[in-house]
C-alpha positions as CSV (number, residue, x, y, z in Angstrom):
1,M,-41.0,21.0,9.7
2,S,-41.3,17.7,7.9
3,R,-37.5,17.5,7.6
4,V,-37.2,17.8,11.4
5,R,-39.9,15.2,11.9
6,R,-38.2,12.7,9.5
7,A,-34.9,13.2,11.3
8,L,-36.4,12.7,14.7
9,R,-38.2,9.6,13.5
10,S,-34.9,8.3,12.2
11,V,-33.1,8.9,15.5
12,L,-35.9,7.2,17.4
13,D,-36.2,4.2,15.1
14,L,-34.8,1.2,16.9
15,R,-33.9,-0.5,13.6
16,V,-31.1,2.0,13.2
17,Y,-29.5,0.9,16.4
18,G,-30.1,-2.8,15.5
19,H,-28.2,-2.3,12.3
20,A,-25.3,-0.6,14.1
21,F,-25.2,-3.6,16.5
22,R,-25.1,-6.1,13.5
23,L,-22.2,-4.1,12.0
24,L,-20.3,-4.3,15.3
25,H,-21.1,-8.0,15.6
26,F,-19.8,-8.7,12.1
27,Y,-16.6,-6.7,12.8
28,G,-16.0,-8.7,15.9
29,Y,-16.7,-11.9,14.1
30,A,-14.6,-11.2,11.0
31,H,-11.7,-9.4,12.7
32,V,-11.4,-9.0,16.4
33,S,-12.2,-12.6,17.5
34,Q,-10.2,-14.0,14.6
35,V,-7.1,-11.9,15.3
36,R,-6.7,-13.6,18.7
37,R,-6.3,-16.9,16.9
38,L,-3.6,-15.9,14.4
39,T,0.0,-16.9,14.7
40,L,1.9,-13.6,14.2
41,G,5.6,-12.8,13.9
42,R,7.0,-9.6,15.3
43,N,6.0,-6.3,13.8
44,V,3.1,-7.6,11.7
45,T,0.7,-4.9,10.7
46,F,-2.7,-5.0,9.0
47,A,-5.6,-2.7,8.4
48,P,-8.5,-2.8,10.9
49,N,-10.8,-3.9,8.1
50,V,-8.9,-7.1,7.1
51,S,-11.1,-10.1,7.2
52,F,-9.8,-13.4,8.6
53,R,-11.6,-16.8,8.8
54,N,-10.4,-19.9,10.6
55,A,-7.5,-17.8,11.8
56,E,-6.1,-20.7,13.9
57,R,-4.8,-22.0,10.6
58,I,-3.2,-18.8,9.5
59,A,0.5,-17.8,10.2
60,I,1.9,-14.5,9.3
61,G,5.7,-13.9,9.3
62,A,7.6,-11.1,11.0
63,G,7.5,-7.7,9.4
64,S,4.6,-8.5,7.0
65,H,1.8,-6.0,6.2
66,I,-1.7,-6.7,5.0
67,G,-3.6,-3.9,3.2
68,E,-7.1,-2.6,3.6
69,Y,-10.1,-4.8,2.8
70,S,-7.9,-7.9,2.3
71,T,-9.3,-11.3,3.1
72,L,-7.4,-14.4,4.3
73,W,-9.6,-17.4,4.7
74,A,-8.1,-20.7,5.8
75,G,-10.1,-23.9,5.3
76,N,-12.8,-25.0,7.7
77,S,-10.9,-28.1,8.8
78,T,-7.4,-28.5,7.2
79,G,-6.5,-25.8,4.7
80,R,-3.7,-23.6,6.1
81,I,-2.3,-20.2,5.0
82,T,1.4,-19.5,5.7
83,L,2.7,-16.0,4.9
84,G,6.5,-15.5,5.1
85,E,8.5,-12.7,6.5
86,K,8.5,-9.1,5.1
87,C,5.5,-9.8,2.8
88,L,3.5,-6.9,1.4
89,L,-0.1,-7.4,0.6
90,A,-1.8,-4.4,-1.1
91,P,-5.5,-3.6,-0.5
92,R,-8.2,-6.0,-1.5
93,V,-6.0,-9.1,-1.7
94,T,-8.0,-12.4,-1.3
95,I,-6.3,-15.6,-0.2
96,T,-8.5,-18.7,0.3
97,A,-7.3,-22.2,1.2
98,S,-10.7,-23.8,0.4
99,N,-12.9,-24.1,-2.7
100,Y,-16.1,-25.8,-3.6
101,G,-16.4,-28.8,-5.9
102,I,-18.0,-28.2,-9.3
103,V,-19.4,-31.7,-10.2
104,Q,-22.6,-31.5,-12.2
105,G,-25.8,-32.8,-10.5
106,T,-25.2,-31.4,-7.0
107,P,-25.6,-27.7,-6.3
108,V,-22.1,-26.1,-5.8
109,M,-22.9,-25.0,-2.3
110,D,-23.9,-28.6,-1.3
111,Q,-20.6,-30.1,-2.5
112,P,-17.8,-30.8,-0.1
113,K,-15.1,-28.2,0.1
114,I,-11.7,-28.9,-1.3
115,E,-9.1,-27.6,1.2
116,R,-5.4,-27.2,0.3
117,D,-2.6,-25.3,2.0
118,I,-1.3,-22.0,0.6
119,V,2.4,-21.2,1.3
120,I,3.7,-17.7,0.5
121,G,7.4,-17.2,0.8
122,D,9.5,-14.4,2.3
123,D,9.6,-10.9,0.6
124,V,6.6,-11.5,-1.6
125,W,4.5,-8.6,-2.9
126,L,0.9,-9.2,-3.9
127,G,-0.6,-6.3,-5.8
128,I,-4.1,-4.8,-5.3
129,N,-7.0,-7.1,-6.1
130,T,-4.8,-10.2,-6.3
131,V,-6.5,-13.6,-5.7
132,V,-4.6,-16.6,-4.5
133,V,-6.5,-19.9,-4.6
134,A,-6.1,-23.2,-2.6
135,G,-3.0,-25.3,-3.1
136,V,-0.7,-22.6,-4.4
137,T,2.9,-22.0,-3.3
138,I,4.5,-18.6,-4.1
139,G,8.3,-18.6,-3.9
140,D,10.5,-16.2,-2.0
141,G,10.8,-12.7,-3.6
142,A,8.0,-13.2,-6.1
143,I,5.9,-10.2,-7.2
144,V,2.2,-10.7,-8.3
145,A,0.8,-7.9,-10.4
146,A,-2.4,-6.1,-9.6
147,G,-5.6,-8.0,-10.5
148,A,-3.8,-11.4,-11.0
149,V,-5.4,-14.6,-10.2
150,V,-2.8,-17.1,-9.0
151,T,-4.0,-20.7,-9.7
152,K,-0.6,-22.4,-10.0
153,D,2.7,-22.3,-8.1
154,V,4.9,-19.2,-8.7
155,P,8.7,-19.7,-8.8
156,A,11.0,-17.7,-6.5
157,Q,11.9,-14.1,-7.7
158,A,9.3,-14.4,-10.6
159,I,7.0,-11.6,-11.6
160,V,3.6,-12.8,-12.6
161,A,0.5,-11.2,-14.0
162,G,-2.8,-12.0,-15.6
163,V,-5.8,-14.3,-15.2
164,P,-4.6,-16.9,-14.7
165,A,-1.3,-15.5,-13.6
166,K,1.7,-16.3,-15.8
167,V,5.4,-15.5,-15.4
168,I,6.2,-12.3,-17.3
169,G,9.6,-11.6,-15.9
170,V,12.1,-12.0,-13.1
171,R,13.1,-9.5,-10.4
172,P,16.4,-7.8,-11.3
173,T,19.4,-8.4,-9.0
174,E,20.6,-5.6,-6.8
175,G,22.6,-3.1,-8.8
176,A,21.0,-4.1,-12.1
177,A,18.7,-1.7,-13.9
178,A,15.1,-2.4,-13.2
């Protein structure tokens, strides 16, 4: 009988419904309200759990796809994110156009944010758990390996990997062996 009593107590506990409301509110804040502000090309797709911030400064090119649990955060005032056409972002990609200062003597969270644009070219593939930081440009056709942290510009057609990401190769031309 105690099991039934606990289940009934749980169903009647208003805190359960309050938590559900908070989850819905966060989803609306992090996704639904932000999606309306995006600049989207034709046939853009993204998972329903992608998180956007300051979406009025995010543009996503036609035919691009953003995987599950990815995060695209533009700066609060100036930092923009521009994603080219036919880009493929795997799950859990993080792109942020803003960063905190790190000067000693002032707590990090009290320092002004440093906002810089991020430009990702056409036909770019960002592997799972990739991080792209403020101020980076990734050239057309580049491939970023899983888990890489991109802190500097990536040339067109380059394959990069590592922390920080470094060029490890170049995409082969059509007809060449991969």
